[in-house]
Backbone as a chain_set.jsonl record, in Angstrom:
{"seq": "MSKRLDLVGHTYGRLFVQASAGYAKGFSLWLCLCQCGKQCVVRGNGVRTGNTTSCGCVVKERSALLHRSHGASNTRTYKIWKAMRTRCSNPRQKGASRYVLRGIRVCERWASFENFFTDMGACPEGMSIDRINNDGNYEPGNCRWASQETQARNSTGKHGGSRGVSWMKRQKKWRAVICAGKERHHLGVFVDKKAAIAARRAAEKLYWGDA", "coords": {"N": [[-34.245, 22.19, 15.141], [-30.835, 21.929, 14.367], [-28.732, 24.123, 12.408], [-27.807, 22.977, 9.273], [-24.845, 21.901, 7.485], [-23.933, 23.293, 4.352], [-23.662, 21.419, 1.584], [-23.62, 21.65, -1.118], [-22.008, 21.789, -4.228], [-19.705, 20.597, -3.42], [-17.393, 17.83, -3.568], [-17.428, 14.421, -2.863], [-15.676, 11.604, -2.673], [-16.777, 9.797, -5.356], [-18.932, 11.345, -5.731], [-20.664, 14.277, -6.639], [-22.142, 16.963, -5.124], [-25.224, 18.247, -5.879], [-27.653, 19.486, -5.108], [-29.885, 20.327, -2.36], [-31.95, 17.84, -0.866], [-33.849, 17.768, 1.016], [-35.127, 16.38, 4.124], [-35.032, 13.312, 6.025], [-36.163, 11.194, 8.449], [-34.705, 12.621, 10.366], [-32.281, 13.038, 9.15], [-30.225, 14.878, 6.896], [-30.697, 15.178, 3.403], [-29.188, 14.801, 0.171], [-28.97, 15.637, -3.261], [-27.049, 14.032, -5.582], [-24.537, 13.778, -8.174], [-23.076, 11.08, -9.611], [-19.805, 9.954, -10.629], [-20.103, 7.982, -12.499], [-22.217, 8.794, -13.919], [-24.77, 8.555, -12.975], [-27.536, 9.788, -11.096], [-28.202, 10.263, -7.618], [-29.717, 10.093, -4.339], [-28.452, 10.867, -1.237], [-27.52, 10.476, 2.251], [-26.373, 13.206, 4.226], [-24.568, 12.827, 6.378], [-23.445, 10.43, 5.645], [-21.859, 10.89, 3.32], [-20.088, 12.776, 4.306], [-18.63, 11.442, 6.279], [-17.391, 9.543, 4.794], [-18.473, 7.063, 4.431], [-20.237, 6.742, 2.382], [-19.471, 6.781, -0.908], [-20.136, 6.648, -3.531], [-22.735, 6.051, -6.009], [-23.266, 3.496, -5.625], [-21.959, 2.091, -7.467], [-19.281, 1.478, -7.03], [-19.189, -0.749, -5.312], [-20.372, -2.65, -6.977], [-18.493, -2.766, -9.033], [-16.246, -3.773, -7.702], [-17.178, -6.295, -6.997], [-17.568, -7.424, -9.523], [-14.944, -7.419, -10.433], [-13.721, -9.194, -8.664], [-15.0, -11.538, -9.385], [-14.109, -11.785, -12.001], [-11.435, -12.205, -11.573], [-10.577, -14.845, -11.444], [-12.533, -16.281, -12.679], [-13.703, -18.733, -12.123], [-15.602, -19.436, -10.303], [-17.839, -21.102, -10.337], [-16.913, -23.587, -10.909], [-15.947, -27.059, -10.477], [-13.377, -27.393, -9.451], [-12.901, -24.991, -8.067], [-14.864, -25.173, -6.081], [-13.964, -27.391, -4.671], [-11.558, -26.383, -3.676], [-12.567, -24.365, -1.995], [-14.082, -25.883, -0.15], [-12.04, -27.379, 0.972], [-10.573, -25.428, 2.379], [-12.508, -24.644, 4.23], [-12.991, -26.979, 5.814], [-10.602, -27.115, 7.107], [-10.507, -25.002, 8.779], [-12.823, -24.487, 10.183], [-14.015, -25.471, 13.18], [-16.533, -26.42, 13.751], [-17.457, -27.666, 11.601], [-18.72, -30.535, 9.845], [-16.998, -33.526, 10.355], [-14.795, -32.376, 11.496], [-13.062, -33.465, 13.362], [-11.319, -34.963, 11.906], [-9.841, -33.194, 10.525], [-9.438, -30.026, 11.029], [-9.352, -30.219, 13.854], [-7.396, -32.078, 14.178], [-5.227, -30.724, 13.525], [-4.686, -30.354, 10.872], [-3.9, -28.307, 8.174], [-4.312, -25.704, 5.656], [-1.866, -24.642, 3.431], [-0.187, -21.446, 3.439], [0.226, -20.378, 0.896], [-1.849, -21.432, -0.612], [-4.018, -19.983, 0.166], [-4.857, -18.362, -1.714], [-6.893, -18.817, -4.515], [-5.974, -18.694, -7.126], [-3.245, -19.38, -6.903], [-3.504, -21.989, -5.964], [-4.747, -23.189, -8.176], [-2.768, -22.854, -10.091], [-0.805, -24.579, -9.106], [-2.102, -27.079, -8.924], [-3.828, -27.396, -11.105], [-6.793, -28.021, -13.158], [-9.413, -29.978, -11.733], [-9.562, -33.361, -12.596], [-12.139, -35.287, -14.252], [-14.216, -37.208, -12.144], [-12.471, -37.313, -10.014], [-10.907, -36.162, -6.925], [-9.401, -33.998, -4.447], [-6.519, -35.211, -2.761], [-4.53, -36.027, 0.044], [-1.24, -37.075, 0.073], [0.425, -37.845, 2.212], [-1.366, -38.682, 4.854], [-1.326, -37.453, 7.296], [-0.277, -35.057, 6.841], [-0.294, -31.578, 5.714], [-2.493, -29.62, 3.551], [-0.867, -28.867, 0.81], [1.543, -27.89, -1.737], [3.166, -30.649, -3.218], [2.28, -32.469, -1.373], [-0.201, -33.099, -2.192], [-2.612, -34.379, -4.536], [-4.612, -35.071, -7.454], [-6.979, -37.526, -7.13], [-8.581, -40.743, -7.516], [-11.602, -42.192, -6.085], [-11.037, -44.763, -5.183], [-8.236, -44.685, -4.8], [-8.059, -42.742, -2.785], [-9.437, -44.046, -0.763], [-7.699, -46.122, -0.167], [-5.646, -44.717, 0.921], [-6.673, -43.618, 3.166], [-7.13, -43.098, 6.725], [-8.164, -45.17, 9.315], [-10.556, -44.951, 12.059], [-9.738, -46.266, 14.314], [-6.816, -47.468, 15.561], [-5.485, -47.12, 13.129], [-6.572, -48.721, 11.157], [-7.729, -48.975, 8.083], [-10.96, -48.566, 6.705], [-12.191, -49.924, 8.747], [-14.229, -49.658, 11.539], [-15.385, -48.766, 14.847], [-18.425, -49.551, 16.329], [-20.102, -47.96, 18.619], [-22.593, -48.213, 20.002], [-23.515, -50.799, 19.306], [-21.335, -52.199, 20.085], [-19.463, -53.472, 18.455], [-17.365, -54.311, 15.603], [-17.15, -52.786, 12.416], [-16.766, -53.383, 8.944], [-15.931, -51.893, 5.876], [-15.71, -51.068, 2.345], [-14.742, -49.04, -0.422], [-15.467, -49.086, -3.819], [-15.163, -48.062, -7.032], [-17.991, -46.132, -7.559], [-19.388, -47.126, -5.519], [-20.151, -48.11, -2.172], [-19.265, -50.734, -0.195], [-20.635, -52.845, 2.203], [-19.064, -54.901, 4.414], [-19.524, -56.442, 6.597], [-20.312, -57.101, 10.112], [-18.481, -57.435, 13.081], [-17.457, -59.184, 16.029], [-14.891, -59.437, 16.853], [-12.021, -57.479, 16.338], [-9.841, -58.214, 14.729], [-10.99, -59.979, 12.958], [-12.62, -58.284, 11.49], [-10.69, -56.683, 10.245], [-9.433, -58.63, 8.716], [-11.483, -59.265, 6.933], [-11.662, -56.88, 5.577], [-9.096, -56.785, 4.354], [-9.278, -58.975, 2.625], [-11.272, -58.058, 0.938], [-9.948, -55.95, -0.252], [-8.117, -57.265, -1.886], [-9.917, -58.464, -3.613], [-11.375, -56.287, -4.792], [-9.436, -54.349, -5.379], [-7.175, -55.688, -6.102], [-4.844, -55.978, -4.678], [-2.869, -56.514, -1.698]], "CA": [[-33.238, 21.464, 14.366], [-29.653, 22.758, 14.183], [-28.447, 24.481, 11.031], [-26.941, 21.976, 8.65], [-23.815, 22.379, 6.575], [-24.315, 23.325, 2.944], [-22.716, 20.563, 0.864], [-23.728, 21.889, -2.555], [-20.776, 22.2, -4.896], [-18.57, 19.821, -2.909], [-17.239, 16.474, -4.096], [-17.079, 13.413, -1.865], [-15.453, 10.371, -3.408], [-17.237, 9.939, -6.739], [-20.192, 12.089, -5.714], [-20.693, 15.738, -6.67], [-23.409, 17.377, -4.539], [-25.892, 19.218, -6.766], [-28.714, 20.27, -4.462], [-30.504, 19.752, -1.174], [-33.109, 16.992, -1.164], [-34.711, 17.76, 2.185], [-34.779, 15.593, 5.309], [-35.737, 12.041, 6.213], [-35.837, 10.576, 9.734], [-33.708, 13.416, 11.082], [-31.048, 13.15, 8.382], [-30.279, 15.734, 5.712], [-30.523, 14.445, 2.155], [-28.586, 15.603, -0.878], [-28.983, 15.089, -4.603], [-25.665, 13.985, -6.058], [-24.23, 13.194, -9.473], [-21.929, 10.183, -9.487], [-18.899, 9.986, -11.77], [-20.561, 7.026, -13.509], [-23.282, 9.454, -14.664], [-26.06, 8.31, -12.35], [-27.906, 10.639, -9.972], [-28.689, 9.53, -6.454], [-29.954, 10.881, -3.13], [-27.707, 10.245, -0.143], [-27.495, 11.185, 3.524], [-25.228, 14.085, 4.39], [-23.554, 12.245, 7.267], [-22.788, 9.329, 4.943], [-20.793, 11.377, 2.444], [-19.086, 13.513, 5.079], [-17.785, 10.493, 7.009], [-16.721, 8.653, 3.854], [-19.164, 5.778, 4.329], [-20.875, 6.723, 1.067], [-18.551, 7.42, -1.841], [-20.649, 6.536, -4.896], [-24.148, 5.684, -6.081], [-23.304, 2.044, -5.464], [-21.199, 1.493, -8.562], [-17.994, 0.977, -6.537], [-19.412, -2.112, -4.817], [-20.622, -3.504, -8.146], [-17.234, -2.932, -9.759], [-15.39, -4.666, -6.929], [-17.744, -7.63, -7.112], [-17.289, -7.91, -10.872], [-13.508, -7.648, -10.519], [-13.442, -10.418, -7.928], [-15.479, -12.659, -10.193], [-13.268, -11.909, -13.186], [-10.048, -12.478, -11.215], [-10.237, -16.211, -11.861], [-13.612, -16.76, -13.529], [-13.918, -20.165, -11.887], [-16.413, -19.572, -9.102], [-18.835, -22.175, -10.448], [-16.276, -24.831, -11.339], [-15.721, -28.077, -9.442], [-12.067, -27.145, -8.837], [-13.062, -23.898, -7.096], [-15.664, -25.672, -4.961], [-13.084, -28.268, -3.897], [-10.651, -25.487, -2.947], [-13.329, -23.692, -0.942], [-14.416, -26.877, 0.867], [-10.77, -27.71, 1.621], [-10.254, -24.366, 3.337], [-13.522, -24.657, 5.283], [-12.809, -28.095, 6.749], [-9.36, -26.934, 7.847], [-10.573, -23.775, 9.57], [-14.068, -24.411, 10.95], [-14.118, -26.613, 14.101], [-17.914, -26.879, 13.838], [-17.753, -28.352, 10.355], [-18.813, -31.984, 9.932], [-15.706, -34.155, 10.093], [-13.727, -31.53, 12.031], [-12.11, -34.282, 14.116], [-10.347, -35.53, 10.971], [-9.114, -32.128, 9.841], [-8.977, -28.894, 11.83], [-9.052, -30.627, 15.228], [-6.155, -32.86, 14.121], [-4.134, -29.82, 13.18], [-4.48, -30.303, 9.429], [-4.071, -26.929, 7.722], [-4.039, -25.354, 4.275], [-0.684, -23.791, 3.417], [-0.437, -20.02, 3.21], [0.197, -20.12, -0.546], [-3.139, -21.824, -1.152], [-5.094, -19.083, 0.591], [-5.275, -17.793, -3.0], [-7.332, -19.839, -5.457], [-5.119, -18.635, -8.298], [-2.049, -20.172, -6.614], [-3.933, -23.391, -5.897], [-4.996, -23.643, -9.543], [-1.462, -22.92, -10.754], [-0.081, -25.752, -8.623], [-2.853, -28.328, -9.066], [-4.57, -27.496, -12.355], [-8.213, -28.339, -13.017], [-9.693, -31.325, -11.219], [-10.049, -34.275, -13.638], [-13.45, -35.889, -14.034], [-14.258, -38.377, -11.273], [-11.434, -37.277, -8.987], [-10.962, -35.099, -5.933], [-8.084, -33.756, -3.881], [-6.087, -36.242, -1.815], [-3.219, -35.8, 0.648], [-0.396, -38.263, -0.03], [0.649, -38.155, 3.625], [-2.651, -38.371, 5.464], [-1.099, -36.633, 8.49], [0.305, -33.791, 6.402], [-1.191, -30.472, 5.378], [-2.814, -29.373, 2.156], [0.214, -28.026, 0.308], [2.205, -28.467, -2.911], [4.047, -31.771, -2.897], [1.571, -33.457, -0.556], [-1.565, -33.251, -2.698], [-2.78, -34.865, -5.905], [-5.971, -35.422, -7.828], [-7.025, -38.98, -7.014], [-9.885, -41.397, -7.591], [-12.145, -42.614, -4.799], [-10.314, -45.955, -4.752], [-6.928, -44.285, -4.29], [-8.256, -42.059, -1.509], [-9.832, -45.038, 0.235], [-6.497, -46.858, 0.223], [-4.776, -43.81, 1.656], [-7.374, -43.081, 4.337], [-6.808, -43.656, 8.032], [-9.336, -45.563, 10.085], [-10.743, -44.264, 13.338], [-9.19, -47.044, 15.419], [-5.598, -48.215, 15.313], [-4.991, -46.955, 11.784], [-7.112, -49.765, 10.27], [-8.595, -48.338, 7.106], [-12.189, -49.286, 6.414], [-12.685, -50.632, 9.929], [-14.65, -48.69, 12.553], [-16.028, -49.292, 16.045], [-19.797, -49.109, 16.539], [-20.187, -47.834, 20.079], [-23.852, -48.718, 20.521], [-23.571, -52.26, 19.129], [-20.097, -52.752, 20.649], [-18.904, -54.377, 17.457], [-16.54, -53.7, 14.565], [-17.744, -52.804, 11.089], [-15.792, -53.28, 7.862], [-16.492, -51.414, 4.614], [-14.726, -50.722, 1.321], [-15.294, -48.296, -1.556], [-14.988, -49.527, -5.128], [-15.912, -47.262, -7.991], [-18.867, -45.176, -6.879], [-20.191, -47.874, -4.551], [-19.603, -48.408, -0.85], [-19.673, -52.103, 0.117], [-20.643, -53.233, 3.608], [-18.436, -56.22, 4.457], [-20.009, -57.206, 7.741], [-20.129, -56.634, 11.486], [-17.69, -58.474, 13.746], [-17.181, -59.011, 17.453], [-13.438, -59.335, 16.98], [-11.432, -56.503, 15.43], [-8.989, -58.887, 13.766], [-11.857, -60.556, 11.926], [-13.045, -57.165, 10.643], [-9.528, -56.311, 9.443], [-9.235, -59.703, 7.74], [-12.516, -59.101, 5.911], [-11.268, -55.711, 4.791], [-7.954, -57.145, 3.529], [-9.77, -59.86, 1.572], [-12.01, -57.222, -0.005], [-8.965, -55.169, -1.001], [-7.612, -58.155, -2.94], [-10.993, -58.694, -4.561], [-11.759, -55.084, -5.519], [-8.285, -53.545, -5.796], [-6.144, -56.561, -6.653], [-3.601, -55.943, -3.893], [-3.044, -56.891, -0.281]], "C": [[-32.062, 22.4, 14.1], [-29.405, 23.01, 12.697], [-27.477, 23.472, 10.436], [-25.918, 22.634, 7.742], [-24.344, 22.351, 5.144], [-23.262, 22.56, 2.154], [-22.72, 20.807, -0.641], [-22.405, 22.392, -3.128], [-19.552, 21.426, -4.447], [-18.566, 18.417, -3.526], [-16.768, 15.542, -2.985], [-16.922, 12.069, -2.576], [-15.806, 10.562, -4.87], [-18.469, 10.825, -6.847], [-19.99, 13.606, -5.714], [-22.078, 16.168, -6.205], [-24.016, 18.506, -5.371], [-26.9, 20.094, -6.049], [-29.197, 19.563, -3.202], [-31.716, 18.929, -1.591], [-33.993, 16.837, 0.064], [-34.18, 16.924, 3.33], [-35.563, 14.283, 5.299], [-35.23, 11.412, 7.493], [-34.699, 11.287, 10.457], [-32.397, 13.586, 10.346], [-31.247, 14.075, 7.182], [-29.968, 14.892, 4.483], [-30.015, 15.371, 1.069], [-28.654, 14.869, -2.216], [-27.567, 15.177, -5.164], [-25.574, 13.39, -7.459], [-22.961, 12.369, -9.315], [-21.074, 10.268, -10.746], [-19.322, 9.017, -12.871], [-21.705, 7.605, -14.342], [-24.657, 9.3, -14.046], [-26.3, 9.299, -11.212], [-28.425, 9.778, -8.828], [-28.889, 10.497, -5.296], [-29.298, 10.154, -1.976], [-27.825, 11.079, 1.123], [-26.231, 12.025, 3.633], [-24.148, 13.48, 5.264], [-22.798, 11.114, 6.592], [-21.637, 9.796, 4.075], [-19.694, 12.087, 3.239], [-18.145, 12.588, 5.849], [-17.039, 9.532, 6.084], [-17.363, 7.288, 3.731], [-19.874, 5.622, 2.991], [-19.989, 7.48, 0.098], [-19.019, 7.356, -3.289], [-22.131, 6.19, -4.843], [-24.356, 4.196, -5.803], [-22.476, 1.338, -6.515], [-19.863, 0.929, -8.101], [-18.124, -0.466, -6.071], [-19.608, -3.075, -5.978], [-19.336, -3.782, -8.91], [-16.3, -3.887, -9.026], [-15.869, -6.112, -7.032], [-17.441, -8.24, -8.475], [-15.814, -8.232, -11.038], [-13.128, -8.94, -9.824], [-13.85, -11.63, -8.74], [-14.579, -12.885, -11.403], [-11.85, -12.35, -12.851], [-9.645, -13.899, -11.548], [-11.333, -16.839, -12.705], [-13.967, -18.21, -13.318], [-14.845, -20.436, -10.718], [-17.414, -20.716, -9.148], [-18.236, -23.511, -10.877], [-16.091, -25.79, -10.165], [-14.4, -27.832, -8.706], [-12.161, -26.064, -7.771], [-13.829, -24.376, -5.864], [-14.847, -26.601, -4.075], [-12.12, -27.434, -3.063], [-11.359, -24.827, -1.77], [-13.663, -24.656, 0.189], [-13.173, -27.281, 1.657], [-10.427, -26.691, 2.698], [-11.238, -24.368, 4.511], [-13.257, -25.757, 6.288], [-11.516, -27.99, 7.552], [-9.365, -25.676, 8.713], [-11.794, -23.691, 10.472], [-14.223, -25.63, 11.863], [-15.525, -27.149, 14.257], [-18.347, -27.632, 12.58], [-17.821, -29.86, 10.585], [-17.473, -32.598, 9.541], [-14.533, -33.358, 10.621], [-12.663, -32.339, 12.759], [-11.037, -34.873, 13.21], [-9.5, -34.464, 10.289], [-8.633, -31.058, 10.826], [-8.616, -29.3, 13.257], [-7.832, -31.539, 15.317], [-4.956, -31.99, 13.792], [-3.817, -29.775, 11.701], [-4.8, -28.897, 8.933], [-3.861, -26.822, 6.212], [-2.866, -24.39, 4.271], [-1.044, -22.354, 3.039], [-0.549, -19.7, 1.719], [-1.176, -20.397, -1.125], [-4.306, -21.061, -0.557], [-5.656, -18.384, -0.639], [-5.683, -18.919, -3.941], [-6.433, -19.868, -6.689], [-3.856, -19.467, -8.094], [-2.371, -21.659, -6.569], [-4.106, -23.958, -7.306], [-3.691, -23.775, -10.325], [-0.724, -24.197, -10.384], [-0.777, -27.068, -8.961], [-3.512, -28.5, -10.428], [-6.03, -27.816, -12.09], [-8.393, -29.771, -12.544], [-10.213, -32.213, -12.348], [-11.401, -34.873, -13.258], [-13.33, -37.122, -13.148], [-13.213, -38.402, -10.181], [-11.675, -36.147, -7.998], [-9.572, -34.961, -5.337], [-7.772, -34.777, -2.796], [-4.716, -35.87, -1.272], [-2.42, -37.107, 0.616], [-0.03, -38.765, 1.357], [-0.594, -37.713, 4.369], [-2.533, -37.543, 6.739], [-0.5, -35.278, 8.139], [-0.742, -32.763, 6.028], [-1.552, -30.48, 3.896], [-1.788, -28.38, 1.635], [0.848, -28.679, -0.913], [3.161, -29.574, -2.485], [3.38, -32.829, -2.054], [0.151, -33.686, -1.053], [-1.561, -33.693, -4.159], [-4.264, -34.998, -6.18], [-6.033, -36.946, -7.86], [-8.457, -39.492, -7.09], [-10.345, -41.787, -6.196], [-11.408, -43.836, -4.271], [-8.966, -45.594, -4.131], [-7.051, -43.604, -2.941], [-8.63, -43.043, -0.412], [-8.622, -45.819, 0.728], [-5.612, -46.013, 1.127], [-5.398, -43.298, 2.945], [-6.963, -43.799, 5.608], [-8.076, -43.985, 8.781], [-9.407, -44.853, 11.416], [-10.045, -44.986, 14.484], [-7.96, -47.799, 14.958], [-5.079, -48.109, 13.888], [-5.505, -47.991, 10.807], [-8.111, -49.136, 9.319], [-9.806, -49.208, 6.81], [-12.777, -50.052, 7.567], [-13.018, -49.607, 11.008], [-15.417, -49.376, 13.677], [-17.426, -48.707, 16.177], [-20.069, -49.134, 18.039], [-21.453, -48.462, 20.64], [-23.918, -50.241, 20.445], [-22.376, -52.969, 19.763], [-19.515, -53.826, 19.726], [-18.108, -53.573, 16.429], [-17.22, -53.837, 13.21], [-16.649, -52.626, 10.045], [-16.507, -52.854, 6.579], [-15.357, -51.176, 3.624], [-15.439, -49.986, 0.194], [-14.644, -48.803, -2.832], [-15.817, -48.83, -6.185], [-16.718, -46.215, -7.254], [-19.694, -45.851, -5.795], [-19.421, -48.116, -3.256], [-20.152, -49.772, -0.43], [-19.544, -52.384, 1.619], [-20.167, -54.674, 3.706], [-18.86, -57.061, 5.654], [-19.717, -56.544, 9.074], [-19.5, -57.778, 12.282], [-17.479, -58.143, 15.228], [-15.697, -58.758, 17.652], [-12.867, -58.374, 15.93], [-10.59, -57.173, 14.353], [-9.802, -59.499, 12.63], [-12.333, -59.469, 10.957], [-11.912, -56.733, 9.72], [-9.286, -57.352, 8.352], [-10.25, -59.598, 6.598], [-12.179, -57.932, 4.994], [-10.109, -56.056, 3.852], [-8.376, -58.041, 2.364], [-10.514, -59.067, 0.507], [-11.064, -56.381, -0.843], [-8.394, -55.998, -2.143], [-8.66, -58.346, -4.03], [-11.256, -57.477, -5.431], [-10.569, -54.303, -6.083], [-7.164, -54.366, -6.399], [-4.824, -56.465, -5.935], [-3.91, -56.297, -2.462], [-3.244, -55.658, 0.563]], "O": [[-32.257, 23.532, 13.658], [-29.81, 22.222, 11.842], [-26.449, 23.157, 11.035], [-26.096, 23.766, 7.291], [-25.121, 21.467, 4.782], [-22.113, 22.99, 2.059], [-21.907, 20.229, -1.363], [-21.774, 23.298, -2.582], [-18.476, 21.577, -5.024], [-19.602, 17.899, -3.944], [-15.821, 15.85, -2.26], [-17.901, 11.472, -3.023], [-15.207, 11.392, -5.553], [-18.991, 11.032, -7.942], [-19.244, 14.145, -4.896], [-23.08, 15.789, -6.811], [-23.417, 19.567, -5.544], [-27.006, 21.289, -6.327], [-28.955, 18.373, -3.002], [-32.418, 19.273, -2.542], [-34.787, 15.9, 0.154], [-32.972, 16.767, 3.503], [-36.607, 14.164, 4.658], [-34.041, 11.125, 7.63], [-33.845, 10.654, 11.077], [-31.48, 14.22, 10.869], [-32.295, 14.06, 6.537], [-29.103, 14.017, 4.509], [-30.349, 16.555, 1.032], [-28.431, 13.661, -2.299], [-26.968, 16.251, -5.215], [-26.425, 12.602, -7.872], [-21.91, 12.886, -8.936], [-21.576, 10.62, -11.814], [-18.955, 9.192, -14.033], [-22.124, 7.009, -15.334], [-25.623, 9.87, -14.554], [-25.384, 9.613, -10.453], [-29.007, 8.714, -9.04], [-28.306, 11.581, -5.269], [-29.55, 8.969, -1.754], [-28.187, 12.254, 1.068], [-25.158, 11.615, 3.192], [-22.961, 13.589, 4.959], [-21.639, 10.859, 6.921], [-20.566, 9.19, 4.076], [-18.517, 12.009, 2.889], [-16.978, 12.925, 6.046], [-16.16, 8.793, 6.53], [-16.857, 6.432, 3.005], [-20.088, 4.504, 2.521], [-19.774, 8.682, 0.257], [-18.388, 7.932, -4.175], [-22.708, 6.053, -3.764], [-25.486, 3.711, -5.756], [-22.307, 0.119, -6.463], [-19.352, -0.008, -8.715], [-17.283, -1.307, -6.388], [-19.075, -4.185, -5.968], [-19.115, -4.897, -9.381], [-15.638, -4.715, -9.652], [-15.063, -7.036, -7.14], [-17.1, -9.419, -8.577], [-15.461, -9.205, -11.705], [-12.305, -9.701, -10.333], [-13.135, -12.632, -8.779], [-14.315, -14.025, -11.787], [-11.127, -12.819, -13.73], [-8.491, -14.146, -11.9], [-11.087, -17.836, -13.384], [-14.48, -18.862, -14.228], [-14.872, -21.55, -10.194], [-17.797, -21.245, -8.104], [-18.966, -24.456, -11.173], [-16.082, -25.376, -9.006], [-14.309, -28.035, -7.495], [-11.576, -26.195, -6.696], [-13.483, -24.024, -4.737], [-15.018, -26.601, -2.856], [-11.886, -27.731, -1.891], [-10.804, -24.743, -0.675], [-13.544, -24.298, 1.361], [-13.245, -27.5, 2.866], [-10.033, -27.059, 3.805], [-10.847, -24.122, 5.652], [-13.292, -25.511, 7.493], [-11.345, -28.685, 8.554], [-8.348, -25.325, 9.311], [-11.806, -22.911, 11.424], [-14.53, -26.718, 11.376], [-15.713, -28.221, 14.834], [-19.455, -28.164, 12.507], [-17.085, -30.405, 11.407], [-16.886, -32.233, 8.522], [-13.39, -33.62, 10.246], [-11.494, -31.953, 12.779], [-9.963, -35.245, 13.682], [-8.557, -34.782, 9.564], [-7.545, -31.174, 11.39], [-7.658, -28.767, 13.816], [-7.293, -31.753, 16.403], [-3.816, -32.455, 13.782], [-2.792, -29.22, 11.305], [-5.862, -28.357, 9.244], [-3.308, -27.722, 5.58], [-2.864, -23.419, 5.028], [-2.067, -22.095, 2.405], [-1.338, -18.84, 1.328], [-1.627, -19.689, -2.025], [-5.46, -21.442, -0.75], [-6.778, -17.879, -0.623], [-4.923, -19.865, -4.148], [-6.159, -20.936, -7.236], [-3.436, -20.184, -9.002], [-1.61, -22.485, -7.072], [-3.665, -25.071, -7.593], [-3.529, -24.698, -11.124], [-0.093, -24.826, -11.233], [-0.113, -28.063, -9.253], [-3.734, -29.629, -10.866], [-6.459, -27.877, -10.938], [-7.626, -30.662, -12.908], [-11.2, -31.865, -12.995], [-11.75, -34.95, -12.08], [-12.466, -37.973, -13.36], [-13.075, -39.408, -9.485], [-12.533, -35.289, -8.206], [-8.666, -35.72, -5.681], [-8.643, -35.16, -2.014], [-3.839, -35.448, -2.025], [-2.901, -38.135, 1.093], [-0.154, -39.954, 1.651], [-0.854, -36.517, 4.504], [-3.525, -36.992, 7.215], [-0.245, -34.454, 9.016], [-1.939, -33.053, 6.028], [-0.994, -31.238, 3.102], [-1.83, -27.197, 1.973], [0.71, -29.887, -1.11], [3.88, -29.435, -1.496], [3.845, -33.968, -2.009], [-0.623, -34.393, -0.407], [-0.626, -33.413, -4.909], [-5.077, -35.033, -5.256], [-5.232, -37.587, -8.54], [-9.41, -38.78, -6.774], [-9.574, -41.722, -5.238], [-11.173, -43.953, -3.068], [-8.593, -46.117, -3.081], [-6.245, -43.852, -2.045], [-8.198, -42.9, 0.731], [-8.532, -46.142, 1.913], [-4.914, -46.538, 1.995], [-4.735, -42.622, 3.731], [-6.512, -44.944, 5.582], [-8.977, -43.15, 8.869], [-8.44, -44.229, 11.852], [-9.785, -44.379, 15.524], [-8.036, -48.66, 14.081], [-4.286, -48.955, 13.474], [-4.94, -48.14, 9.723], [-9.226, -48.802, 9.719], [-9.696, -50.427, 6.682], [-13.766, -50.763, 7.394], [-12.177, -48.777, 11.353], [-16.02, -50.431, 13.48], [-17.59, -47.488, 16.139], [-20.242, -50.195, 18.64], [-21.399, -49.169, 21.646], [-24.326, -50.898, 21.403], [-22.397, -54.184, 19.957], [-19.136, -54.916, 20.154], [-18.165, -52.344, 16.387], [-17.795, -54.879, 12.897], [-15.726, -51.831, 10.224], [-17.561, -53.392, 6.24], [-14.191, -51.092, 4.01], [-16.597, -50.272, -0.11], [-13.422, -48.932, -2.914], [-17.037, -48.989, -6.23], [-16.184, -45.49, -6.416], [-20.59, -45.238, -5.216], [-18.204, -48.3, -3.258], [-21.365, -49.947, -0.322], [-18.486, -52.185, 2.216], [-20.793, -55.574, 3.146], [-18.582, -58.258, 5.708], [-18.978, -55.564, 9.156], [-19.92, -58.931, 12.179], [-17.343, -56.981, 15.613], [-15.296, -57.968, 18.508], [-13.215, -58.468, 14.752], [-10.614, -56.756, 13.195], [-9.356, -59.533, 11.483], [-12.435, -59.703, 9.753], [-12.143, -56.449, 8.545], [-8.975, -57.009, 7.212], [-9.909, -59.817, 5.436], [-12.39, -57.997, 3.783], [-10.128, -55.669, 2.684], [-7.886, -57.881, 1.246], [-10.406, -59.361, -0.683], [-11.338, -56.121, -2.015], [-8.207, -55.488, -3.248], [-8.337, -58.386, -5.218], [-11.352, -57.591, -6.653], [-10.677, -53.671, -7.134], [-6.307, -53.842, -7.111], [-3.786, -56.823, -6.493], [-5.072, -56.37, -2.062], [-3.409, -55.762, 1.778]]}, "num_chains": 1, "name": "protein.A"}
């Protein structure tokens, strides 16, 4: 085994090397005193290359700082922001064809949760984020907190822009649905697309009170 460097008395990052601690699996070990007051045993190559700079307290401090930066990691608003960014960046995400594959993006400003919260505020009970222009991006001026009914009215259908009307490939028929409150109502299955659209329009008058 080649002669190792004597690290005793040297400081690496937050670690002051106090004494040799032998060898383990071909690596030299050193007893160190961290600036936080904790002693630890580390590999010599780790401190010399800068990969090890503390007893582990640096990682803990960074994690705590990140959590304190907005203190909202467990809130509904934060989860909505996180889900928004995921569906606009991950092509393997469920529903990717309606977001990232359509070119829908989150603006650069909203890469920061703090900026998103400043612009949007906390999500009200029973609401979620909605794009006013369904073909536009997630950005200030094009987003609002909206109820399920409002989002359903603003949504774009899969075929011909007919909201609430979709084509069932296996059955070769059209299906019409509508959301009212927390319930999703199945309006029927139709051979003709126009009949499905008519059923949807009638349901809008019934549940929403508009055409």
